[in-house]
TIVO-2410 file (N, C-alpha, C; in nm, 3 decimals):
# residues 79
REC num residu      c1      c2      c3 atome chaine
REC   1      X  -1.849  -1.454  -1.624     N      A
REC   1      X  -1.739  -1.546  -1.610    CA      A
REC   1      X  -1.658  -1.508  -1.485     C      A
REC   2      X  -1.628  -1.607  -1.404     N      A
REC   2      X  -1.551  -1.581  -1.283    CA      A
REC   2      X  -1.404  -1.568  -1.316     C      A
REC   3      X  -1.340  -1.475  -1.252     N      A
REC   3      X  -1.197  -1.459  -1.270    CA      A
REC   3      X  -1.127  -1.479  -1.137     C      A
REC   4      X  -1.001  -1.512  -1.143     N      A
REC   4      X  -0.928  -1.536  -1.019    CA      A
REC   4      X  -0.888  -1.404  -0.955     C      A
REC   5      X  -0.872  -1.408  -0.825     N      A
REC   5      X  -0.831  -1.289  -0.753    CA      A
REC   5      X  -0.682  -1.269  -0.770     C      A
REC   6      X  -0.639  -1.145  -0.767     N      A
REC   6      X  -0.499  -1.114  -0.793    CA      A
REC   6      X  -0.411  -1.147  -0.674     C      A
REC   7      X  -0.456  -1.118  -0.553     N      A
REC   7      X  -0.373  -1.136  -0.435    CA      A
REC   7      X  -0.439  -1.233  -0.337     C      A
REC   8      X  -0.359  -1.291  -0.252     N      A
REC   8      X  -0.411  -1.377  -0.147    CA      A
REC   8      X  -0.474  -1.291  -0.038     C      A
REC   9      X  -0.581  -1.341   0.023     N      A
REC   9      X  -0.645  -1.262   0.127    CA      A
REC   9      X  -0.581  -1.285   0.263     C      A
REC  10      X  -0.515  -1.397   0.283     N      A
REC  10      X  -0.448  -1.432   0.408    CA      A
REC  10      X  -0.542  -1.431   0.527     C      A
REC  11      X  -0.671  -1.442   0.502     N      A
REC  11      X  -0.769  -1.446   0.610    CA      A
REC  11      X  -0.788  -1.314   0.681     C      A
REC  12      X  -0.758  -1.204   0.615     N      A
REC  12      X  -0.767  -1.073   0.677    CA      A
REC  12      X  -0.841  -0.977   0.585     C      A
REC  13      X  -0.888  -0.867   0.644     N      A
REC  13      X  -0.947  -0.761   0.563    CA      A
REC  13      X  -0.835  -0.685   0.494     C      A
REC  14      X  -0.871  -0.603   0.396     N      A
REC  14      X  -0.770  -0.540   0.312    CA      A
REC  14      X  -0.680  -0.445   0.390     C      A
REC  15      X  -0.735  -0.369   0.484     N      A
REC  15      X  -0.652  -0.277   0.561    CA      A
REC  15      X  -0.557  -0.351   0.654     C      A
REC  16      X  -0.605  -0.460   0.715     N      A
REC  16      X  -0.520  -0.541   0.802    CA      A
REC  16      X  -0.410  -0.610   0.722     C      A
REC  17      X  -0.444  -0.657   0.604     N      A
REC  17      X  -0.347  -0.724   0.518    CA      A
REC  17      X  -0.239  -0.627   0.471     C      A
REC  18      X  -0.279  -0.505   0.437     N      A
REC  18      X  -0.182  -0.404   0.393    CA      A
REC  18      X  -0.086  -0.367   0.506     C      A
REC  19      X  -0.139  -0.353   0.627     N      A
REC  19      X  -0.055  -0.322   0.742    CA      A
REC  19      X   0.039  -0.437   0.773     C      A
REC  20      X  -0.009  -0.560   0.763     N      A
REC  20      X   0.074  -0.677   0.789    CA      A
REC  20      X   0.190  -0.684   0.692     C      A
REC  21      X   0.165  -0.660   0.565     N      A
REC  21      X   0.270  -0.668   0.465    CA      A
REC  21      X   0.368  -0.553   0.479     C      A
REC  22      X   0.321  -0.435   0.519     N      A
REC  22      X   0.413  -0.323   0.543    CA      A
REC  22      X   0.501  -0.352   0.663     C      A
REC  23      X   0.445  -0.407   0.769     N      A
REC  23      X   0.524  -0.442   0.886    CA      A
REC  23      X   0.624  -0.552   0.855     C      A
REC  24      X   0.585  -0.645   0.771     N      A
REC  24      X   0.676  -0.751   0.729    CA      A
REC  24      X   0.792  -0.694   0.650     C      A
REC  25      X   0.764  -0.598   0.564     N      A
REC  25      X   0.871  -0.535   0.487    CA      A
REC  25      X   0.965  -0.456   0.577     C      A
REC  26      X   0.912  -0.388   0.679     N      A
REC  26      X   0.996  -0.314   0.773    CA      A
REC  26      X   1.087  -0.411   0.847     C      A
REC  27      X   1.033  -0.526   0.888     N      A
REC  27      X   1.114  -0.624   0.958    CA      A
REC  27      X   1.224  -0.679   0.869     C      A
REC  28      X   1.193  -0.700   0.743     N      A
REC  28      X   1.296  -0.749   0.650    CA      A
REC  28      X   1.405  -0.644   0.631     C      A
REC  29      X   1.365  -0.518   0.618     N      A
REC  29      X   1.464  -0.412   0.596    CA      A
REC  29      X   1.550  -0.387   0.718     C      A
REC  30      X   1.493  -0.397   0.838     N      A
REC  30      X   1.571  -0.368   0.958    CA      A
REC  30      X   1.655  -0.486   1.004     C      A
REC  31      X   1.600  -0.607   0.996     N      A
REC  31      X   1.668  -0.725   1.049    CA      A
REC  31      X   1.737  -0.809   0.944     C      A
REC  32      X   1.700  -0.792   0.819     N      A
REC  32      X   1.762  -0.871   0.712    CA      A
REC  32      X   1.691  -1.001   0.684     C      A
REC  33      X   1.623  -1.056   0.781     N      A
REC  33      X   1.546  -1.179   0.762    CA      A
REC  33      X   1.429  -1.178   0.858     C      A
REC  34      X   1.333  -1.267   0.832     N      A
REC  34      X   1.214  -1.273   0.915    CA      A
REC  34      X   1.158  -1.414   0.908     C      A
REC  35      X   1.100  -1.463   1.018     N      A
REC  35      X   1.034  -1.593   1.018    CA      A
REC  35      X   0.886  -1.572   0.995     C      A
REC  36      X   0.834  -1.631   0.889     N      A
REC  36      X   0.693  -1.614   0.856    CA      A
REC  36      X   0.647  -1.736   0.777     C      A
REC  37      X   0.520  -1.736   0.742     N      A
REC  37      X   0.468  -1.846   0.663    CA      A
REC  37      X   0.505  -1.826   0.516     C      A
REC  38      X   0.493  -1.932   0.441     N      A
REC  38      X   0.528  -1.926   0.299    CA      A
REC  38      X   0.433  -1.835   0.221     C      A
REC  39      X   0.304  -1.838   0.256     N      A
REC  39      X   0.206  -1.755   0.185    CA      A
REC  39      X   0.233  -1.607   0.207     C      A
REC  40      X   0.265  -1.570   0.332     N      A
REC  40      X   0.295  -1.429   0.360    CA      A
REC  40      X   0.422  -1.385   0.290     C      A
REC  41      X   0.521  -1.472   0.285     N      A
REC  41      X   0.647  -1.439   0.219    CA      A
REC  41      X   0.626  -1.420   0.069     C      A
REC  42      X   0.540  -1.501   0.010     N      A
REC  42      X   0.512  -1.486  -0.133    CA      A
REC  42      X   0.436  -1.357  -0.163     C      A
REC  43      X   0.350  -1.317  -0.070     N      A
REC  43      X   0.274  -1.194  -0.091    CA      A
REC  43      X   0.359  -1.070  -0.070     C      A
REC  44      X   0.464  -1.080   0.008     N      A
REC  44      X   0.548  -0.965   0.038    CA      A
REC  44      X   0.650  -0.945  -0.075     C      A
REC  45      X   0.603  -0.936  -0.196     N      A
REC  45      X   0.691  -0.920  -0.311    CA      A
REC  45      X   0.740  -0.778  -0.328     C      A
REC  46      X   0.674  -0.681  -0.264     N      A
REC  46      X   0.719  -0.544  -0.282    CA      A
REC  46      X   0.847  -0.515  -0.205     C      A
REC  47      X   0.887  -0.604  -0.114     N      A
REC  47      X   1.017  -0.584  -0.048    CA      A
REC  47      X   1.129  -0.605  -0.149     C      A
REC  48      X   1.105  -0.685  -0.250     N      A
REC  48      X   1.203  -0.702  -0.358    CA      A
REC  48      X   1.220  -0.572  -0.435     C      A
REC  49      X   1.109  -0.501  -0.457     N      A
REC  49      X   1.121  -0.373  -0.526    CA      A
REC  49      X   1.192  -0.270  -0.439     C      A
REC  50      X   1.175  -0.280  -0.306     N      A
REC  50      X   1.249  -0.192  -0.216    CA      A
REC  50      X   1.399  -0.220  -0.225     C      A
REC  51      X   1.433  -0.346  -0.242     N      A
REC  51      X   1.574  -0.382  -0.255    CA      A
REC  51      X   1.634  -0.313  -0.377     C      A
REC  52      X   1.564  -0.317  -0.488     N      A
REC  52      X   1.616  -0.254  -0.610    CA      A
REC  52      X   1.616  -0.101  -0.600     C      A
REC  53      X   1.520  -0.046  -0.527     N      A
REC  53      X   1.522   0.099  -0.505    CA      A
REC  53      X   1.643   0.138  -0.420     C      A
REC  54      X   1.672   0.058  -0.320     N      A
REC  54      X   1.788   0.085  -0.236    CA      A
REC  54      X   1.918   0.068  -0.312     C      A
REC  55      X   1.917  -0.020  -0.408     N      A
REC  55      X   2.037  -0.043  -0.489    CA      A
REC  55      X   2.066   0.078  -0.577     C      A
REC  56      X   1.959   0.148  -0.619     N      A
REC  56      X   1.980   0.270  -0.698    CA      A
REC  56      X   2.051   0.376  -0.616     C      A
REC  57      X   2.005   0.395  -0.493     N      A
REC  57      X   2.077   0.479  -0.398    CA      A
REC  57      X   2.053   0.628  -0.406     C      A
REC  58      X   1.977   0.677  -0.502     N      A
REC  58      X   1.956   0.822  -0.508    CA      A
REC  58      X   1.844   0.862  -0.412     C      A
REC  59      X   1.828   0.990  -0.393     N      A
REC  59      X   1.732   1.043  -0.296    CA      A
REC  59      X   1.589   1.011  -0.337     C      A
REC  60      X   1.560   1.017  -0.464     N      A
REC  60      X   1.424   0.990  -0.510    CA      A
REC  60      X   1.385   0.845  -0.482     C      A
REC  61      X   1.477   0.753  -0.501     N      A
REC  61      X   1.449   0.612  -0.474    CA      A
REC  61      X   1.425   0.590  -0.325     C      A
REC  62      X   1.502   0.657  -0.239     N      A
REC  62      X   1.483   0.644  -0.095    CA      A
REC  62      X   1.349   0.700  -0.053     C      A
REC  63      X   1.306   0.808  -0.115     N      A
REC  63      X   1.176   0.865  -0.080    CA      A
REC  63      X   1.062   0.777  -0.127     C      A
REC  64      X   1.077   0.712  -0.242     N      A
REC  64      X   0.974   0.619  -0.289    CA      A
REC  64      X   0.961   0.500  -0.195     C      A
REC  65      X   1.074   0.449  -0.147     N      A
REC  65      X   1.071   0.337  -0.054    CA      A
REC  65      X   1.012   0.379   0.081     C      A
REC  66      X   1.046   0.498   0.128     N      A
REC  66      X   0.996   0.545   0.257    CA      A
REC  66      X   0.847   0.574   0.252     C      A
REC  67      X   0.793   0.599   0.134     N      A
REC  67      X   0.650   0.626   0.121    CA      A
REC  67      X   0.569   0.502   0.155     C      A
REC  68      X   0.620   0.385   0.118     N      A
REC  68      X   0.546   0.262   0.142    CA      A
REC  68      X   0.574   0.202   0.279     C      A
REC  69      X   0.693   0.226   0.333     N      A
REC  69      X   0.729   0.171   0.463    CA      A
REC  69      X   0.678   0.264   0.571     C      A
REC  70      X   0.602   0.211   0.665     N      A
REC  70      X   0.537   0.295   0.765    CA      A
REC  70      X   0.609   0.289   0.899     C      A
REC  71      X   0.737   0.311   0.899     N      A
REC  71      X   0.811   0.313   1.023    CA      A
REC  71      X   0.885   0.446   1.032     C      A
REC  72      X   0.859   0.521   1.137     N      A
REC  72      X   0.918   0.654   1.150    CA      A
REC  72      X   1.070   0.646   1.159     C      A
REC  73      X   1.122   0.547   1.230     N      A
REC  73      X   1.268   0.537   1.244    CA      A
REC  73      X   1.333   0.508   1.110     C      A
REC  74      X   1.271   0.425   1.027     N      A
REC  74      X   1.329   0.397   0.895    CA      A
REC  74      X   1.322   0.518   0.805     C      A
REC  75      X   1.215   0.597   0.818     N      A
REC  75      X   1.203   0.716   0.735    CA      A
REC  75      X   1.310   0.818   0.771     C      A
REC  76      X   1.337   0.835   0.900     N      A
REC  76      X   1.435   0.934   0.943    CA      A
REC  76      X   1.577   0.890   0.910     C      A
REC  77      X   1.605   0.759   0.915     N      A
REC  77      X   1.739   0.710   0.886    CA      A
REC  77      X   1.770   0.715   0.737     C      A
REC  78      X   1.668   0.712   0.653     N      A
REC  78      X   1.694   0.702   0.510    CA      A
REC  78      X   1.738   0.832   0.448     C      A
REC  79      X   1.719   0.946   0.517     N      A
REC  79      X   1.757   1.074   0.456    CA      A
REC  79      X   1.880   1.130   0.515     C      A
***
């Protein structure tokens, strides 16, 4: 029996898609907003979890968020 796929492929390989979504999250965190397509915005749901981690504000939450965000400047500013 065929089952549906969990995530959209966005026409990219998995490594390219993961990098795209991480870069999109970095742009959202640094600039506050970003212009993108609706499909990419729907897939970038983990930026919402970063929002709630930032709302907690403790060191462990900042380290969890920095683990997924691949920007050196954001990692250094968060500590």
